[in-house]
C-alpha positions as CSV (number, residue, x, y, z in Angstrom):
1,M,-38.7,169.0,139.9
2,I,-35.8,167.3,138.4
3,S,-33.9,164.9,140.6
4,L,-30.2,165.3,141.0
5,S,-29.3,162.0,139.4
6,L,-31.4,162.9,136.3
7,A,-29.6,166.3,136.1
8,V,-26.2,164.5,136.3
9,W,-27.2,162.2,133.5
10,I,-28.3,165.1,131.3
11,V,-25.0,166.8,131.9
12,R,-23.0,163.6,131.2
13,L,-24.9,163.0,127.9
14,T,-24.4,166.6,126.8
15,L,-20.7,166.3,127.5
16,L,-20.5,163.0,125.6
17,Y,-22.3,164.6,122.7
18,L,-19.9,167.5,122.7
19,L,-16.8,165.3,123.0
20,I,-17.9,163.2,120.1
21,G,-18.6,166.5,118.3
22,L,-15.2,167.8,119.0
23,C,-13.5,164.7,117.6
24,F,-15.7,164.9,114.5
25,A,-15.2,168.6,114.1
26,V,-11.5,168.5,114.0
27,A,-11.5,165.9,111.3
28,F,-14.3,167.7,109.5
29,A,-12.4,171.0,109.5
30,A,-9.3,169.3,108.2
31,R,-10.9,167.3,105.4
32,G,-14.7,167.1,105.4
33,A,-15.5,170.8,104.9
34,G,-13.5,170.8,101.7
35,W,-15.3,167.8,100.4
36,L,-18.8,169.2,101.1
37,D,-17.9,172.7,99.7
38,P,-15.1,173.1,97.2
39,V,-14.6,176.7,98.2
40,A,-13.8,175.6,101.7
41,R,-10.9,173.4,100.4
42,H,-8.8,176.6,100.1
43,G,-9.8,177.9,103.6
44,T,-7.2,179.3,105.9
45,M,-6.3,178.0,109.4
46,G,-8.5,180.8,110.8
47,F,-11.5,179.6,108.7
48,R,-10.9,176.0,109.9
49,L,-10.8,177.2,113.6
50,L,-14.1,179.1,113.1
51,V,-15.8,176.1,111.6
52,I,-15.0,173.8,114.6
53,P,-17.7,175.1,117.0
54,G,-20.4,174.8,114.5
55,A,-19.3,171.4,113.3
56,M,-19.1,170.3,116.9
57,T,-22.7,171.3,117.5
58,L,-24.1,170.0,114.2
59,W,-22.0,166.9,113.9
60,P,-24.9,164.4,113.4
61,Y,-26.2,166.4,110.4
62,L,-22.7,166.8,108.9
63,A,-21.9,163.2,109.4
64,F,-25.1,162.2,107.6
65,R,-24.2,164.5,104.8
66,L,-20.7,163.0,104.5
67,A,-22.1,159.5,104.7
68,K,-24.6,160.3,102.0
69,G,-21.7,160.8,99.7
70,V,-23.0,163.6,97.6
71,P,-21.4,167.1,98.0
72,S,-23.9,169.9,98.3
73,R,-24.9,171.8,95.1
74,E,-26.3,175.2,95.6
75,R,-29.4,175.7,93.5
76,N,-30.2,179.2,92.5
77,A,-31.3,181.2,89.4
78,H,-27.8,181.8,88.2
79,R,-26.8,178.1,88.2
80,D,-30.1,177.2,86.6
81,L,-29.6,179.7,83.8
82,A,-26.0,178.6,83.2
83,Q,-27.1,175.0,82.5
């Protein structure tokens, strides 16, 4: 059985994670999404609002991708044939 203090700490850590994620997600929706995916650069305000919940949840992964400094390149048969 989980003690009450442990449950409180789990909730606090979850809220902290989501708060950091929200701060990151707003900045990511404004600029970062367009840097990682050139098509997202021309996204509407509706698109940016839809991206925020996902970016809020996946912020460590997205921050790592932005810090890595290389935008994503989709690799598929069409791109391989074009090169």
